[in-house]
N, CA, C, O and the ligand as a Tripos MOL2 file, in Angstrom:
@<TRIPOS>MOLECULE
protein
  297   295    75     0     0
PROTEIN
NO_CHARGES

@<TRIPOS>ATOM
      1 N           0.8330   -1.2270   -0.0080 N.3       1 MET1
      2 CA         -0.0140   -0.0310    0.0100 C.3       1 MET1
      3 C           0.8710    1.2680    0.0240 C.2       1 MET1
      4 O           1.8390    1.3660    0.7790 O.2       1 MET1
      5 N           0.5140    2.2020   -0.7940 N.am      2 GLU2
      6 CA          1.3250    3.4480   -0.8980 C.3       2 GLU2
      7 C           1.1480    4.2700    0.3610 C.2       2 GLU2
      8 O           0.0610    4.2950    0.9380 O.2       2 GLU2
      9 N           2.1910    4.9330    0.7900 N.am      3 GLU3
     10 CA          2.1220    5.7890    1.9750 C.3       3 GLU3
     11 C           2.5930    7.1720    1.6790 C.2       3 GLU3
     12 O           3.2830    7.4230    0.6910 O.2       3 GLU3
     13 N           2.2040    8.0810    2.5620 N.am      4 LYS4
     14 CA          2.7150    9.4420    2.4940 C.3       4 LYS4
     15 C           2.9690    9.9070    3.9450 C.2       4 LYS4
     16 O           2.5340    9.2940    4.9200 O.2       4 LYS4
     17 N           3.6980   11.0260    4.0130 N.am      5 LYS5
     18 CA          4.0980   11.5470    5.3130 C.3       5 LYS5
     19 C           3.2240   12.7100    5.6870 C.2       5 LYS5
     20 O           3.0340   13.6300    4.8910 O.2       5 LYS5
     21 N           2.6800   12.6830    6.9040 N.am      6 CYS6
     22 CA          1.8660   13.8300    7.4110 C.3       6 CYS6
     23 C           2.8060   15.0090    7.5880 C.2       6 CYS6
     24 O           3.8570   14.8330    8.2040 O.2       6 CYS6
     25 N           2.5010   16.1860    7.0920 N.am      7 PRO7
     26 CA          3.3590   17.3390    7.2210 C.3       7 PRO7
     27 C           3.3960   17.8890    8.6690 C.2       7 PRO7
     28 O           4.3050   18.6280    9.0460 O.2       7 PRO7
     29 N           2.4100   17.5140    9.4380 N.am      8 VAL8
     30 CA          2.3250   18.0760   10.7960 C.3       8 VAL8
     31 C           3.0270   17.1710   11.8450 C.2       8 VAL8
     32 O           3.9270   17.5940   12.5710 O.2       8 VAL8
     33 N           2.5620   15.9120   11.8780 N.am      9 CYS9
     34 CA          3.1460   15.0070   12.8740 C.3       9 CYS9
     35 C           4.2150   14.1230   12.3380 C.2       9 CYS9
     36 O           4.8790   13.4380   13.1160 O.2       9 CYS9
     37 N           4.4290   14.0980   11.0020 N.am     10 GLU10
     38 CA          5.5070   13.3500   10.3160 C.3      10 GLU10
     39 C           5.3680   11.8620   10.4430 C.2      10 GLU10
     40 O           6.3540   11.1380   10.3070 O.2      10 GLU10
     41 N           4.1580   11.3780   10.7030 N.am     11 LYS11
     42 CA          3.9820    9.9210   10.7100 C.3      11 LYS11
     43 C           3.6740    9.4360    9.3010 C.2      11 LYS11
     44 O           3.0800   10.1690    8.5100 O.2      11 LYS11
     45 N           4.0740    8.1960    8.9760 N.am     12 GLN12
     46 CA          3.7610    7.6120    7.6890 C.3      12 GLN12
     47 C           2.3340    7.0430    7.7300 C.2      12 GLN12
     48 O           2.0100    6.2200    8.5860 O.2      12 GLN12
     49 N           1.4810    7.4970    6.7860 N.am     13 ILE13
     50 CA          0.1540    6.9830    6.7700 C.3      13 ILE13
     51 C          -0.2700    6.6050    5.3430 C.2      13 ILE13
     52 O           0.2840    7.1220    4.3730 O.2      13 ILE13
     53 N          -1.2500    5.7080    5.2190 N.am     14 SER14
     54 CA         -1.7620    5.2910    3.9140 C.3      14 SER14
     55 C          -2.2240    6.4460    3.0780 C.2      14 SER14
     56 O          -2.8230    7.3830    3.6050 O.2      14 SER14
     57 N          -1.9660    6.4120    1.7780 N.am     15 LYS15
     58 CA         -2.3720    7.4790    0.8820 C.3      15 LYS15
     59 C          -3.9030    7.6240    0.7900 C.2      15 LYS15
     60 O          -4.4240    8.6460    0.3430 O.2      15 LYS15
     61 N          -4.5920    6.5820    1.2220 N.am     16 GLU16
     62 CA         -6.0830    6.6260    1.1240 C.3      16 GLU16
     63 C          -6.7190    7.5660    2.1070 C.2      16 GLU16
     64 O          -7.8640    7.9680    1.9000 O.2      16 GLU16
     65 N          -6.0420    7.9360    3.1590 N.am     17 TYR17
     66 CA         -6.6750    8.7840    4.2200 C.3      17 TYR17
     67 C          -6.8720   10.1710    3.7080 C.2      17 TYR17
     68 O          -5.9740   10.7450    3.0920 O.2      17 TYR17
     69 N          -8.0580   10.7360    3.9580 N.am     18 ASN18
     70 CA         -8.2740   12.1710    3.7040 C.3      18 ASN18
     71 C          -7.7360   12.9730    4.8500 C.2      18 ASN18
     72 O          -7.2670   14.0940    4.6530 O.2      18 ASN18
     73 N          -7.7910   12.4250    6.0600 N.am     19 PHE19
     74 CA         -7.2460   13.1440    7.2720 C.3      19 PHE19
     75 C          -6.2120   12.2660    7.9200 C.2      19 PHE19
     76 O          -6.3150   11.0410    7.8570 O.2      19 PHE19
     77 N          -5.2230   12.8560    8.5380 N.am     20 CYS20
     78 CA         -4.2410   12.0490    9.2640 C.3      20 CYS20
     79 C          -4.9130   11.4500   10.4970 C.2      20 CYS20
     80 O          -5.5320   12.1690   11.2820 O.2      20 CYS20
     81 N          -4.7890   10.1190   10.6680 N.am     21 PRO21
     82 CA         -5.4340    9.4600   11.8240 C.3      21 PRO21
     83 C          -4.7940    9.8210   13.1710 C.2      21 PRO21
     84 O          -5.3800    9.6170   14.2340 O.2      21 PRO21
     85 N          -3.5940   10.3550   13.0910 N.am     22 TYR22
     86 CA         -2.8810   10.7050   14.3900 C.3      22 TYR22
     87 C          -3.1550   12.1210   14.8630 C.2      22 TYR22
     88 O          -3.3890   12.3390   16.0510 O.2      22 TYR22
     89 N          -3.1310   13.0850   13.9560 N.am     23 CYS23
     90 CA         -3.3020   14.4780   14.4360 C.3      23 CYS23
     91 C          -4.5120   15.1490   13.8210 C.2      23 CYS23
     92 O          -4.8690   16.2430   14.2600 O.2      23 CYS23
     93 N          -5.1720   14.5540   12.8180 N.am     24 GLY24
     94 CA         -6.3560   15.1190   12.1670 C.3      24 GLY24
     95 C          -6.0910   16.1140   11.1110 C.2      24 GLY24
     96 O          -7.0170   16.7850   10.6570 O.2      24 GLY24
     97 N          -4.8610   16.2490   10.6890 N.am     25 GLU25
     98 CA         -4.5060   17.2350    9.5870 C.3      25 GLU25
     99 C          -5.1630   16.7520    8.3040 C.2      25 GLU25
    100 O          -5.1950   15.5580    8.0090 O.2      25 GLU25
    101 N          -5.6850   17.7080    7.5520 N.am     26 ALA26
    102 CA         -6.3260   17.4650    6.2250 C.3      26 ALA26
    103 C          -5.1940   17.0840    5.2410 C.2      26 ALA26
    104 O          -4.2290   17.8300    5.0730 O.2      26 ALA26
    105 N          -5.3340   15.9160    4.6010 N.am     27 MET27
    106 CA         -4.2610   15.3960    3.7560 C.3      27 MET27
    107 C          -4.4750   15.5540    2.2520 C.2      27 MET27
    108 O          -3.5150   15.6030    1.4840 O.2      27 MET27
    109 N          -5.7470   15.6330    1.8360 N.am     28 THR28
    110 CA         -6.0880   15.7720    0.4290 C.3      28 THR28
    111 C          -6.7630   17.1350    0.1840 C.2      28 THR28
    112 O          -7.1940   17.8110    1.1180 O.2      28 THR28
    113 N          -6.8380   17.5100   -1.0890 N.am     29 ASP29
    114 CA         -7.5110   18.7500   -1.5010 C.3      29 ASP29
    115 C          -8.9560   18.7230   -1.0280 C.2      29 ASP29
    116 O          -9.4830   19.7250   -0.5470 O.2      29 ASP29
    117 N          -9.5900   17.5630   -1.1720 N.am     30 LEU30
    118 CA        -10.9580   17.4310   -0.7570 C.3      30 LEU30
    119 C         -11.1270   17.6710    0.7450 C.2      30 LEU30
    120 O         -12.0580   18.3570    1.1660 O.2      30 LEU30
    121 N         -10.2150   17.0960    1.5580 N.am     31 ALA31
    122 CA        -10.2640   17.2710    2.9860 C.3      31 ALA31
    123 C          -9.9420   18.7060    3.3520 C.2      31 ALA31
    124 O         -10.5410   19.2380    4.2860 O.2      31 ALA31
    125 N          -9.0350   19.3450    2.6630 N.am     32 LYS32
    126 CA         -8.6850   20.7530    2.9830 C.3      32 LYS32
    127 C          -9.8630   21.6370    2.7060 C.2      32 LYS32
    128 O         -10.1450   22.5430    3.4910 O.2      32 LYS32
    129 N         -10.5820   21.4040    1.5910 N.am     33 GLU33
    130 CA        -11.7710   22.1140    1.2500 C.3      33 GLU33
    131 C         -12.8440   21.9850    2.3520 C.2      33 GLU33
    132 O         -13.4940   22.9550    2.7430 O.2      33 GLU33
    133 N         -12.9920   20.7400    2.8300 N.am     34 PHE34
    134 CA        -13.9620   20.3970    3.8210 C.3      34 PHE34
    135 C         -13.6060   21.1090    5.1530 C.2      34 PHE34
    136 O         -14.4870   21.6650    5.8090 O.2      34 PHE34
    137 N         -12.3540   21.0900    5.5350 N.am     35 SER35
    138 CA        -11.8830   21.7750    6.7590 C.3      35 SER35
    139 C         -12.1370   23.2750    6.6900 C.2      35 SER35
    140 O         -12.5610   23.8880    7.6690 O.2      35 SER35
    141 N         -11.8740   23.8560    5.5280 N.am     36 LYS36
    142 CA        -12.1000   25.2940    5.3860 C.3      36 LYS36
    143 C         -13.5740   25.5940    5.5990 C.2      36 LYS36
    144 O         -13.9080   26.5870    6.2460 O.2      36 LYS36
    145 N         -14.4560   24.7680    5.0750 N.am     37 LYS37
    146 CA        -15.9050   25.0010    5.2630 C.3      37 LYS37
    147 C         -16.2790   24.8510    6.7130 C.2      37 LYS37
    148 O         -17.0320   25.6690    7.2410 O.2      37 LYS37
    149 N         -15.7750   23.8280    7.3750 N.am     38 GLN38
    150 CA        -16.0830   23.6060    8.7620 C.3      38 GLN38
    151 C         -15.6480   24.7940    9.6300 C.2      38 GLN38
    152 O         -16.3630   25.2270   10.5340 O.2      38 GLN38
    153 N         -14.4350   25.3100    9.3170 N.am     39 THR39
    154 CA        -13.9260   26.4620   10.0630 C.3      39 THR39
    155 C         -14.8270   27.7010    9.8050 C.2      39 THR39
    156 O         -15.1510   28.4590   10.7180 O.2      39 THR39
    157 N         -15.2110   27.8660    8.5320 N.am     40 ALA40
    158 CA        -16.0590   29.0490    8.2390 C.3      40 ALA40
    159 C         -17.4180   28.9360    8.9250 C.2      40 ALA40
    160 O         -17.9430   29.9400    9.4080 O.2      40 ALA40
    161 N         -18.0100   27.7110    8.9810 N.am     41 ILE41
    162 CA        -19.2590   27.5050    9.6660 C.3      41 ILE41
    163 C         -19.1100   27.7960   11.1900 C.2      41 ILE41
    164 O         -19.9770   28.4360   11.7850 O.2      41 ILE41
    165 N         -18.0200   27.3240   11.7980 N.am     42 ALA42
    166 CA        -17.8120   27.5610   13.2190 C.3      42 ALA42
    167 C         -17.6530   29.0530   13.5010 C.2      42 ALA42
    168 O         -18.2130   29.5650   14.4700 O.2      42 ALA42
    169 N         -16.8750   29.7640   12.6400 N.am     43 HIS43
    170 CA        -16.6970   31.1970   12.8450 C.3      43 HIS43
    171 C         -17.9960   31.9640   12.6400 C.2      43 HIS43
    172 O         -18.2540   32.9390   13.3450 O.2      43 HIS43
    173 N         -18.8130   31.5390   11.6900 N.am     44 LEU44
    174 CA        -20.0710   32.1850   11.4170 C.3      44 LEU44
    175 C         -21.0130   32.0670   12.6160 C.2      44 LEU44
    176 O         -21.7260   33.0100   12.9580 O.2      44 LEU44
    177 N         -21.0000   30.8830   13.2480 N.am     45 LYS45
    178 CA        -21.8430   30.6800   14.4470 C.3      45 LYS45
    179 C         -21.4150   31.6410   15.5700 C.2      45 LYS45
    180 O         -22.2450   32.2650   16.2300 O.2      45 LYS45
    181 N         -20.0930   31.7360   15.7600 N.am     46 LEU46
    182 CA        -19.5660   32.6310   16.8020 C.3      46 LEU46
    183 C         -19.9480   34.1040   16.4810 C.2      46 LEU46
    184 O         -20.3990   34.8510   17.3500 O.2      46 LEU46
    185 N         -19.7520   34.4770   15.2270 N.am     47 LEU47
    186 CA        -20.0930   35.8560   14.8660 C.3      47 LEU47
    187 C         -21.5640   36.1570   15.0090 C.2      47 LEU47
    188 O         -21.9030   37.2570   15.4450 O.2      47 LEU47
    189 N         -22.4580   35.2530   14.6710 N.am     48 SER48
    190 CA        -23.8860   35.5560   14.8260 C.3      48 SER48
    191 C         -24.2550   35.6880   16.2970 C.2      48 SER48
    192 O         -25.1440   36.4550   16.6670 O.2      48 SER48
    193 N         -23.5390   34.9110   17.1400 N.am     49 ALA49
    194 CA        -23.7800   35.0540   18.6000 C.3      49 ALA49
    195 C         -23.3080   36.4540   19.0770 C.2      49 ALA49
    196 O         -23.9600   37.1030   19.8950 O.2      49 ALA49
    197 N         -22.2130   36.8660   18.5620 N.am     50 LEU50
    198 CA        -21.6760   38.1920   18.8960 C.3      50 LEU50
    199 C         -22.6160   39.2940   18.4240 C.2      50 LEU50
    200 O         -22.9550   40.2030   19.1810 O.2      50 LEU50
    201 N         -23.0340   39.2010   17.1540 N.am     51 ILE51
    202 CA        -23.8620   40.1990   16.5180 C.3      51 ILE51
    203 C         -25.1400   40.5050   17.3230 C.2      51 ILE51
    204 O         -25.5840   41.6490   17.4160 O.2      51 ILE51
    205 N         -25.7090   39.4370   17.8980 N.am     52 GLU52
    206 CA        -26.8820   39.6130   18.7220 C.3      52 GLU52
    207 C         -26.7380   40.5590   19.9180 C.2      52 GLU52
    208 O         -27.6950   41.1880   20.3690 O.2      52 GLU52
    209 N         -25.4670   40.6290   20.4210 N.am     53 LYS53
    210 CA        -25.2140   41.3940   21.6110 C.3      53 LYS53
    211 C         -24.6480   42.7880   21.3720 C.2      53 LYS53
    212 O         -24.6030   43.6240   22.2750 O.2      53 LYS53
    213 N         -24.2140   43.0220   20.1210 N.am     54 VAL54
    214 CA        -23.5300   44.2630   19.7540 C.3      54 VAL54
    215 C         -24.5670   45.4100   19.5910 C.2      54 VAL54
    216 O         -25.5880   45.2720   18.9180 O.2      54 VAL54
    217 N         -24.2320   46.5690   20.2610 N.am     55 GLN55
    218 CA        -25.1280   47.7180   20.1310 C.3      55 GLN55
    219 C         -24.5250   48.8060   19.2700 C.2      55 GLN55
    220 O         -25.2290   49.6670   18.7420 O.2      55 GLN55
    221 N         -23.2010   48.7540   19.1340 N.am     56 ASP56
    222 CA        -22.4690   49.8240   18.4340 C.3      56 ASP56
    223 C         -22.5010   49.6010   16.9240 C.2      56 ASP56
    224 O         -22.1930   48.5080   16.4490 O.2      56 ASP56
    225 N         -22.8750   50.6380   16.1680 N.am     57 LYS57
    226 CA        -23.0240   50.5430   14.7000 C.3      57 LYS57
    227 C         -21.7400   50.1740   14.0210 C.2      57 LYS57
    228 O         -21.7280   49.2990   13.1550 O.2      57 LYS57
    229 N         -20.6250   50.8340   14.4000 N.am     58 ASN58
    230 CA        -19.3360   50.5440   13.7060 C.3      58 ASN58
    231 C         -18.9220   49.0890   13.8900 C.2      58 ASN58
    232 O         -18.4840   48.4380   12.9420 O.2      58 ASN58
    233 N         -19.0610   48.5800   15.1120 N.am     59 THR59
    234 CA        -18.6790   47.2090   15.4050 C.3      59 THR59
    235 C         -19.5580   46.2530   14.5990 C.2      59 THR59
    236 O         -19.0980   45.2360   14.0790 O.2      59 THR59
    237 N         -20.8450   46.6180   14.5170 N.am     60 LEU60
    238 CA        -21.8130   45.7780   13.7550 C.3      60 LEU60
    239 C         -21.4170   45.7230   12.2830 C.2      60 LEU60
    240 O         -21.4570   44.6570   11.6680 O.2      60 LEU60
    241 N         -21.0390   46.8570   11.7230 N.am     61 ASP61
    242 CA        -20.5530   46.9140   10.3130 C.3      61 ASP61
    243 C         -19.3470   46.0060   10.1100 C.2      61 ASP61
    244 O         -19.2660   45.2430    9.1470 O.2      61 ASP61
    245 N         -18.4040   46.1150   11.0590 N.am     62 LEU62
    246 CA        -17.1920   45.3170   10.9690 C.3      62 LEU62
    247 C         -17.5050   43.8140   11.0480 C.2      62 LEU62
    248 O         -16.9390   43.0310   10.2860 O.2      62 LEU62
    249 N         -18.3690   43.4170   11.9320 N.am     63 LEU63
    250 CA        -18.7610   42.0010   12.1000 C.3      63 LEU63
    251 C         -19.4890   41.5250   10.8450 C.2      63 LEU63
    252 O         -19.3380   40.3760   10.4290 O.2      63 LEU63
    253 N         -20.2800   42.4180   10.2460 N.am     64 GLU64
    254 CA        -21.0120   42.0280    9.0270 C.3      64 GLU64
    255 C         -20.0290   41.7560    7.8660 C.2      64 GLU64
    256 O         -20.2300   40.8500    7.0580 O.2      64 GLU64
    257 N         -18.9600   42.5760    7.8140 N.am     65 LYS65
    258 CA        -17.9320   42.3760    6.7940 C.3      65 LYS65
    259 C         -17.3020   41.0320    6.9630 C.2      65 LYS65
    260 O         -17.0890   40.3110    5.9880 O.2      65 LYS65
    261 N         -16.9930   40.6730    8.2220 N.am     66 LEU66
    262 CA        -16.3610   39.3630    8.5460 C.3      66 LEU66
    263 C         -17.2940   38.2140    8.0880 C.2      66 LEU66
    264 O         -16.8510   37.2400    7.4790 O.2      66 LEU66
    265 N         -18.5830   38.3630    8.3990 N.am     67 VAL67
    266 CA        -19.5520   37.3280    8.0520 C.3      67 VAL67
    267 C         -19.5380   37.1220    6.5410 C.2      67 VAL67
    268 O         -19.5420   35.9830    6.0740 O.2      67 VAL67
    269 N         -19.5200   38.2220    5.7630 N.am     68 ASN68
    270 CA        -19.4940   38.0790    4.3230 C.3      68 ASN68
    271 C         -18.2230   37.4090    3.7920 C.2      68 ASN68
    272 O         -18.2560   36.6540    2.8200 O.2      68 ASN68
    273 N         -17.0940   37.7110    4.4620 N.am     69 GLN69
    274 CA        -15.8140   37.0310    4.0940 C.3      69 GLN69
    275 C         -15.9500   35.5190    4.2610 C.2      69 GLN69
    276 O         -15.5620   34.7550    3.3770 O.2      69 GLN69
    277 N         -16.5120   35.0800    5.4190 N.am     70 TYR70
    278 CA        -16.6130   33.6630    5.7110 C.3      70 TYR70
    279 C         -17.6260   32.9940    4.7450 C.2      70 TYR70
    280 O         -17.4410   31.8420    4.3540 O.2      70 TYR70
    281 N         -18.6590   33.7030    4.3810 N.am     71 LYS71
    282 CA        -19.6730   33.1790    3.5270 C.3      71 LYS71
    283 C         -19.1150   32.8330    2.1280 C.2      71 LYS71
    284 O         -19.6340   31.9560    1.4380 O.2      71 LYS71
    285 N         -18.0350   33.5550    1.7290 N.am     72 LYS72
    286 CA        -17.3720   33.2890    0.4290 C.3      72 LYS72
    287 C         -16.7430   31.9010    0.4530 C.2      72 LYS72
    288 O         -16.6460   31.2470   -0.5860 O.2      72 LYS72
    289 N         -16.3310   31.4630    1.5850 N.am     73 ASN73
    290 CA        -15.6930   30.1200    1.7280 C.3      73 ASN73
    291 C         -16.6740   28.9690    1.7570 C.2      73 ASN73
    292 O         -16.2500   27.8130    1.7550 O.2      73 ASN73
    293 N         -17.9940   29.2450    1.7850 N.am     74 LEU74
    294 CA        -18.9450   28.1800    1.9280 C.3      74 LEU74
    295 C         -19.4050   27.6910    0.5300 C.2      74 LEU74
    296 O         -20.2250   26.7780    0.4340 O.2      74 LEU74
    297 ZN         -0.5550   13.9200   11.3440 Zn       75 ZN75
@<TRIPOS>BOND
     1     1     2 1
     2     2     3 1
     3     3     4 2
     4     3     5 am
     5     5     6 1
     6     6     7 1
     7     7     8 2
     8     7     9 am
     9     9    10 1
    10    10    11 1
    11    11    12 2
    12    11    13 am
    13    13    14 1
    14    14    15 1
    15    15    16 2
    16    15    17 am
    17    17    18 1
    18    18    19 1
    19    19    20 2
    20    19    21 am
    21    21    22 1
    22    22    23 1
    23    23    24 2
    24    23    25 am
    25    25    26 1
    26    26    27 1
    27    27    28 2
    28    27    29 am
    29    29    30 1
    30    30    31 1
    31    31    32 2
    32    31    33 am
    33    33    34 1
    34    34    35 1
    35    35    36 2
    36    35    37 am
    37    37    38 1
    38    38    39 1
    39    39    40 2
    40    39    41 am
    41    41    42 1
    42    42    43 1
    43    43    44 2
    44    43    45 am
    45    45    46 1
    46    46    47 1
    47    47    48 2
    48    47    49 am
    49    49    50 1
    50    50    51 1
    51    51    52 2
    52    51    53 am
    53    53    54 1
    54    54    55 1
    55    55    56 2
    56    55    57 am
    57    57    58 1
    58    58    59 1
    59    59    60 2
    60    59    61 am
    61    61    62 1
    62    62    63 1
    63    63    64 2
    64    63    65 am
    65    65    66 1
    66    66    67 1
    67    67    68 2
    68    67    69 am
    69    69    70 1
    70    70    71 1
    71    71    72 2
    72    71    73 am
    73    73    74 1
    74    74    75 1
    75    75    76 2
    76    75    77 am
    77    77    78 1
    78    78    79 1
    79    79    80 2
    80    79    81 am
    81    81    82 1
    82    82    83 1
    83    83    84 2
    84    83    85 am
    85    85    86 1
    86    86    87 1
    87    87    88 2
    88    87    89 am
    89    89    90 1
    90    90    91 1
    91    91    92 2
    92    91    93 am
    93    93    94 1
    94    94    95 1
    95    95    96 2
    96    95    97 am
    97    97    98 1
    98    98    99 1
    99    99   100 2
   100    99   101 am
   101   101   102 1
   102   102   103 1
   103   103   104 2
   104   103   105 am
   105   105   106 1
   106   106   107 1
   107   107   108 2
   108   107   109 am
   109   109   110 1
   110   110   111 1
   111   111   112 2
   112   111   113 am
   113   113   114 1
   114   114   115 1
   115   115   116 2
   116   115   117 am
   117   117   118 1
   118   118   119 1
   119   119   120 2
   120   119   121 am
   121   121   122 1
   122   122   123 1
   123   123   124 2
   124   123   125 am
   125   125   126 1
   126   126   127 1
   127   127   128 2
   128   127   129 am
   129   129   130 1
   130   130   131 1
   131   131   132 2
   132   131   133 am
   133   133   134 1
   134   134   135 1
   135   135   136 2
   136   135   137 am
   137   137   138 1
   138   138   139 1
   139   139   140 2
   140   139   141 am
   141   141   142 1
   142   142   143 1
   143   143   144 2
   144   143   145 am
   145   145   146 1
   146   146   147 1
   147   147   148 2
   148   147   149 am
   149   149   150 1
   150   150   151 1
   151   151   152 2
   152   151   153 am
   153   153   154 1
   154   154   155 1
   155   155   156 2
   156   155   157 am
   157   157   158 1
   158   158   159 1
   159   159   160 2
   160   159   161 am
   161   161   162 1
   162   162   163 1
   163   163   164 2
   164   163   165 am
   165   165   166 1
   166   166   167 1
   167   167   168 2
   168   167   169 am
   169   169   170 1
   170   170   171 1
   171   171   172 2
   172   171   173 am
   173   173   174 1
   174   174   175 1
   175   175   176 2
   176   175   177 am
   177   177   178 1
   178   178   179 1
   179   179   180 2
   180   179   181 am
   181   181   182 1
   182   182   183 1
   183   183   184 2
   184   183   185 am
   185   185   186 1
   186   186   187 1
   187   187   188 2
   188   187   189 am
   189   189   190 1
   190   190   191 1
   191   191   192 2
   192   191   193 am
   193   193   194 1
   194   194   195 1
   195   195   196 2
   196   195   197 am
   197   197   198 1
   198   198   199 1
   199   199   200 2
   200   199   201 am
   201   201   202 1
   202   202   203 1
   203   203   204 2
   204   203   205 am
   205   205   206 1
   206   206   207 1
   207   207   208 2
   208   207   209 am
   209   209   210 1
   210   210   211 1
   211   211   212 2
   212   211   213 am
   213   213   214 1
   214   214   215 1
   215   215   216 2
   216   215   217 am
   217   217   218 1
   218   218   219 1
   219   219   220 2
   220   219   221 am
   221   221   222 1
   222   222   223 1
   223   223   224 2
   224   223   225 am
   225   225   226 1
   226   226   227 1
   227   227   228 2
   228   227   229 am
   229   229   230 1
   230   230   231 1
   231   231   232 2
   232   231   233 am
   233   233   234 1
   234   234   235 1
   235   235   236 2
   236   235   237 am
   237   237   238 1
   238   238   239 1
   239   239   240 2
   240   239   241 am
   241   241   242 1
   242   242   243 1
   243   243   244 2
   244   243   245 am
   245   245   246 1
   246   246   247 1
   247   247   248 2
   248   247   249 am
   249   249   250 1
   250   250   251 1
   251   251   252 2
   252   251   253 am
   253   253   254 1
   254   254   255 1
   255   255   256 2
   256   255   257 am
   257   257   258 1
   258   258   259 1
   259   259   260 2
   260   259   261 am
   261   261   262 1
   262   262   263 1
   263   263   264 2
   264   263   265 am
   265   265   266 1
   266   266   267 1
   267   267   268 2
   268   267   269 am
   269   269   270 1
   270   270   271 1
   271   271   272 2
   272   271   273 am
   273   273   274 1
   274   274   275 1
   275   275   276 2
   276   275   277 am
   277   277   278 1
   278   278   279 1
   279   279   280 2
   280   279   281 am
   281   281   282 1
   282   282   283 1
   283   283   284 2
   284   283   285 am
   285   285   286 1
   286   286   287 1
   287   287   288 2
   288   287   289 am
   289   289   290 1
   290   290   291 1
   291   291   292 2
   292   291   293 am
   293   293   294 1
   294   294   295 1
   295   295   296 2
@<TRIPOS>SUBSTRUCTURE
     1 MET1         2 RESIDUE 1 A MET
     2 GLU2         6 RESIDUE 1 A GLU
     3 GLU3        10 RESIDUE 1 A GLU
     4 LYS4        14 RESIDUE 1 A LYS
     5 LYS5        18 RESIDUE 1 A LYS
     6 CYS6        22 RESIDUE 1 A CYS
     7 PRO7        26 RESIDUE 1 A PRO
     8 VAL8        30 RESIDUE 1 A VAL
     9 CYS9        34 RESIDUE 1 A CYS
    10 GLU10       38 RESIDUE 1 A GLU
    11 LYS11       42 RESIDUE 1 A LYS
    12 GLN12       46 RESIDUE 1 A GLN
    13 ILE13       50 RESIDUE 1 A ILE
    14 SER14       54 RESIDUE 1 A SER
    15 LYS15       58 RESIDUE 1 A LYS
    16 GLU16       62 RESIDUE 1 A GLU
    17 TYR17       66 RESIDUE 1 A TYR
    18 ASN18       70 RESIDUE 1 A ASN
    19 PHE19       74 RESIDUE 1 A PHE
    20 CYS20       78 RESIDUE 1 A CYS
    21 PRO21       82 RESIDUE 1 A PRO
    22 TYR22       86 RESIDUE 1 A TYR
    23 CYS23       90 RESIDUE 1 A CYS
    24 GLY24       94 RESIDUE 1 A GLY
    25 GLU25       98 RESIDUE 1 A GLU
    26 ALA26      102 RESIDUE 1 A ALA
    27 MET27      106 RESIDUE 1 A MET
    28 THR28      110 RESIDUE 1 A THR
    29 ASP29      114 RESIDUE 1 A ASP
    30 LEU30      118 RESIDUE 1 A LEU
    31 ALA31      122 RESIDUE 1 A ALA
    32 LYS32      126 RESIDUE 1 A LYS
    33 GLU33      130 RESIDUE 1 A GLU
    34 PHE34      134 RESIDUE 1 A PHE
    35 SER35      138 RESIDUE 1 A SER
    36 LYS36      142 RESIDUE 1 A LYS
    37 LYS37      146 RESIDUE 1 A LYS
    38 GLN38      150 RESIDUE 1 A GLN
    39 THR39      154 RESIDUE 1 A THR
    40 ALA40      158 RESIDUE 1 A ALA
    41 ILE41      162 RESIDUE 1 A ILE
    42 ALA42      166 RESIDUE 1 A ALA
    43 HIS43      170 RESIDUE 1 A HIS
    44 LEU44      174 RESIDUE 1 A LEU
    45 LYS45      178 RESIDUE 1 A LYS
    46 LEU46      182 RESIDUE 1 A LEU
    47 LEU47      186 RESIDUE 1 A LEU
    48 SER48      190 RESIDUE 1 A SER
    49 ALA49      194 RESIDUE 1 A ALA
    50 LEU50      198 RESIDUE 1 A LEU
    51 ILE51      202 RESIDUE 1 A ILE
    52 GLU52      206 RESIDUE 1 A GLU
    53 LYS53      210 RESIDUE 1 A LYS
    54 VAL54      214 RESIDUE 1 A VAL
    55 GLN55      218 RESIDUE 1 A GLN
    56 ASP56      222 RESIDUE 1 A ASP
    57 LYS57      226 RESIDUE 1 A LYS
    58 ASN58      230 RESIDUE 1 A ASN
    59 THR59      234 RESIDUE 1 A THR
    60 LEU60      238 RESIDUE 1 A LEU
    61 ASP61      242 RESIDUE 1 A ASP
    62 LEU62      246 RESIDUE 1 A LEU
    63 LEU63      250 RESIDUE 1 A LEU
    64 GLU64      254 RESIDUE 1 A GLU
    65 LYS65      258 RESIDUE 1 A LYS
    66 LEU66      262 RESIDUE 1 A LEU
    67 VAL67      266 RESIDUE 1 A VAL
    68 ASN68      270 RESIDUE 1 A ASN
    69 GLN69      274 RESIDUE 1 A GLN
    70 TYR70      278 RESIDUE 1 A TYR
    71 LYS71      282 RESIDUE 1 A LYS
    72 LYS72      286 RESIDUE 1 A LYS
    73 ASN73      290 RESIDUE 1 A ASN
    74 LEU74      294 RESIDUE 1 A LEU
    75 ZN75       297 GROUP 0 **** ****
């Protein structure tokens, strides 16, 4: 079976893995794309929780810009 080296933990793992079984690093383009989306979703959840509590207009504008940035990654 073909193997590759994880760039993070440097363990040898099978080429079939999308994620490193030791440290969870994304190993393929597909997995990287998936991780990016997961991160964007997590950040969007945090941002919407923040937006609910913000009273200041400037801060709200800033947070809205961030939300739009993350939405591009989805
Ligand atoms: Zn690893």
